[in-house]
C-alpha positions in Angstrom: 133.3 174.3 191.1 132.2 170.8 192.3 128.5 172.0 191.7 129.6 173.0 188.1 131.5 169.8 187.5 128.4 167.9 188.8 126.3 169.9 186.4 128.1 168.9 183.5 128.4 165.3 184.2 124.7 165.1 185.0 123.3 167.5 182.6 120.2 168.0 184.3 117.2 168.8 182.0 114.2 171.0 182.2 112.1 168.3 183.9 114.6 167.8 186.5 115.6 164.3 185.3 119.2 163.6 184.5 120.3 161.8 181.1 122.1 158.3 181.2 125.8 158.8 181.1 128.4 156.4 179.8 129.1 155.0 183.3 125.8 153.7 184.0 125.1 150.1 183.3 122.7 148.6 180.5 119.4 147.0 181.2 119.3 143.1 181.9 117.5 142.4 178.4 120.4 144.2 176.7 123.0 142.1 178.4 121.2 139.0 177.2 121.2 140.0 173.8 125.0 140.8 173.8 125.6 137.5 175.5 123.8 135.4 172.7 125.6 137.3 169.9 129.0 136.3 171.6 128.0 132.7 172.2 129.7 130.0 169.8 126.5 127.8 169.8 124.3 130.5 168.5 126.4 131.1 165.4 126.7 127.3 164.9 122.9 127.1 164.6 122.8 129.9 162.1 125.3 128.0 159.9 123.5 124.8 160.3 120.1 126.3 159.0 121.9 128.1 156.1 123.5 124.7 155.1 120.0 123.0 155.1 118.2 125.6 153.1 121.1 125.5 150.5 120.9 121.8 150.3 117.1 121.9 149.7 117.4 124.3 147.0 120.1 122.1 145.1 117.9 119.0 145.2 114.7 120.9 143.9 117.0 121.7 140.7 117.6 118.0 139.8 116.0 116.4 136.8 114.9 112.8 136.4 114.1 111.3 133.2 113.1 112.7 129.6 110.8 111.4 127.0 111.9 109.6 123.8 113.7 112.0 121.3 112.7 112.0 117.6 115.2 109.5 115.4 116.4 112.4 113.7 118.2 113.5 116.8 116.5 116.9 117.2 115.9 118.2 120.6 112.6 119.4 121.8 112.1 122.8 123.3 112.3 123.0 127.0 110.1 124.7 129.7 109.4 124.6 133.3 105.9 123.0 132.7 107.6 120.2 130.4 110.3 119.6 133.0 107.6 118.8 135.6 105.6 116.5 133.4 109.0 114.8 132.2 109.6 114.0 135.8 106.5 111.4 135.5 107.9 109.5 132.6 109.8 106.3 133.6 113.2 105.8 132.2 113.4 103.9 129.0 115.5 100.5 129.0 118.4 100.7 126.3 120.1 97.5 125.4 123.7 98.3 124.4 126.2 96.4 122.1 126.5 92.9 123.3 125.0 89.2 123.4 121.6 88.6 125.4 119.8 85.7 125.9 116.0 86.1 125.2 113.9 85.4 128.2 116.8 86.0 130.7 118.4 89.1 129.6 115.8 90.6 127.2 112.1 89.8 127.2 110.7 88.3 123.7 109.2 90.7 121.4 110.0 93.3 118.7 113.0 95.7 119.0 114.2 98.7 117.1 118.0 98.8 116.6 119.8 102.3 116.3 123.3 102.3 114.7 126.2 104.0 116.7 128.2 104.4 113.4 128.1 104.1 109.6 127.5 100.2 109.7 126.0 98.1 112.5 125.4 94.2 112.7 122.7 92.1 114.2 122.8 88.4 114.5 119.8 85.9 115.8 121.1 82.4 116.9 119.6 79.3 118.5 122.4 78.7 120.8 125.6 80.3 122.1 128.2 78.1 120.5 129.0 80.7 117.9 129.0 78.3 115.1 127.7 79.2 111.6 124.9 76.5 111.9 123.5 78.3 114.9 122.8 81.5 113.1 119.0 81.9 112.6 119.1 85.4 110.8 121.6 88.4 110.7 122.0 91.6 109.0 124.5 94.4 108.3 122.6 97.8 108.2 122.8 101.7 108.6 120.7 103.9 110.7 118.2 101.6 112.0 116.6 98.0 111.8 113.9 96.2 113.4 114.0 92.6 114.8 111.8 90.1 116.5 113.3 87.6 118.9 111.7 84.5 120.7 112.2 83.0 123.9 115.7 81.1 124.4 117.1 82.6 121.3 120.1 84.7 121.4 120.6 88.3 120.0 124.2 89.8 119.3 124.5 93.6 118.8 127.4 95.0 117.3 127.8 99.0 116.8 124.1 99.6 117.8 121.7 99.5 120.7 118.3 98.2 121.0 115.0 99.7 122.2 111.7 97.8 122.8 109.4 99.0 119.8 107.1 100.9 122.1 109.9 102.9 123.6 111.9 103.6 120.3 112.6 107.1 119.2 109.9 108.4 116.7 110.9 108.6 113.0 110.8 112.0 111.5 111.1 112.3 107.9 113.5 115.0 107.0 112.1 117.2 104.0 109.8 114.3 103.2 112.5 111.8 102.7 113.7 108.7 105.0 117.2 107.4 104.7 118.3 103.9 104.3 117.0 101.5 107.2 114.3 99.4 108.2 110.7 100.7 108.6 107.4 99.7 110.0 104.5 100.8 107.6 101.6 102.5 109.7 104.2 103.2 112.6 107.4 104.6 110.8 105.7 105.6 107.6 102.3 105.8 106.0 100.9 103.0 103.9 100.7 103.5 100.0 103.1 103.9 97.1 106.4 105.7 97.6 109.5 106.6 95.5 112.8 105.0 95.9 115.9 107.0 95.0 119.4 105.3 94.9 122.4 106.9 96.3 125.0 104.4 94.9 125.2 101.3 92.6 123.6 98.1 94.1 121.1 99.8 96.1 118.5 97.5 97.5 114.9 97.3 98.6 112.8 94.7 100.5 109.3 94.3 101.6 108.6 91.6 104.4 105.6 90.6 106.5 107.5 90.6 109.7 110.8 91.5 111.2 112.1 88.1 111.7 114.6 88.4 108.9 113.7 85.0 107.5 113.7 84.3 103.8 110.2 83.0 104.0 109.0 86.5 105.3 110.1 88.3 102.0 107.2 89.7 100.0 109.4 91.4 97.3 112.7 92.7 96.7 114.5 94.7 94.2 118.0 95.7 93.1 117.8 99.5 92.0 119.7 100.6 89.0 117.7 103.9 89.1 114.8 105.5 90.7 111.9 103.0 91.5 108.7 102.9 93.3 107.4 100.5 96.0 103.9 99.9 97.6 103.5 98.7 101.1 100.6 98.0 103.2 100.1 98.7 107.0 102.1 96.0 109.0 104.4 95.4 106.3 108.1 96.1 106.6 110.3 98.1 104.3 114.1 97.7 104.3 116.5 99.9 102.1 120.1 100.1 101.4 121.8 102.5 99.4 118.9 104.5 98.9 116.5 107.0 100.4 112.7 106.9 100.4 110.6 109.9 99.1 107.2 109.9 100.9 104.3 110.5 98.8 
C-alpha cells in the first residue's frame, strides 16, 4: 500500500522522472518576481510614471495665441496645421477702455478703435486736467474709428478698445457693404467712387487727409438727405454716420 501511495504522489512518467508536485518549492527567479510585485515601492514607481505621461499629454494640447480675426467677427476654420502655425504668431496688444498717456502707456502712432456696444467715445487731450480747453479732438462713433496720437498727448477710450493699426482686425465687407464707421482708403476699402445709402435722417459723411480728427484735416463733408456718392483716394479717410457704404 505504501508503494501504491508513493506511486500516486510521485506520478512517475515513462522516462522515469517524477513530475513536480504542489509541495515542491519554486525557483529563485520566481520568488524574486513575486517579491517585487508585493513591494510598495514598485507600485509607487508605476504610479509616478503614469502621472508624468498624463501630464505631458495635457501640456501638448494647450494653445498659445491666435491671429487677428476679421472685423466682421467671423471665425476662421481650424485645423491641426493652422494651430501649429498660430503658435508662432505673437499676442496682439489690446488697449481697453480707460485713459492713457502717449509715450508712457501707449506708443505714438495710429490706432483703430472698435466699439463694445452701440455708441463709443474717444477724446484726445493735451493734458490730464479734464478741462474743456484741454480737448484737442473728440468723436462719438459706432463700430470703428481711427485716431492718430502724438507724444505727451492723452487719449480717453469709452466703450471701446484700441489696436495699433498694423494689429487691427481686418475689414471684410458684408455683401459688398460697409456699415457706419471710419475707414482708411487703400487698406480698409478701395479707392474710387462709392455709393452712400443713409439709414436714418441726419446721416453724415466726411473725407479727411489724416486721422487726427482736426477740422483742418477735413477735405469734404456732407449731410445725406438721400442716396449719395463719394470719391476717395488712397491714403484718405472716410467717416460715415447713420449710413452704409456700397462698394463699387
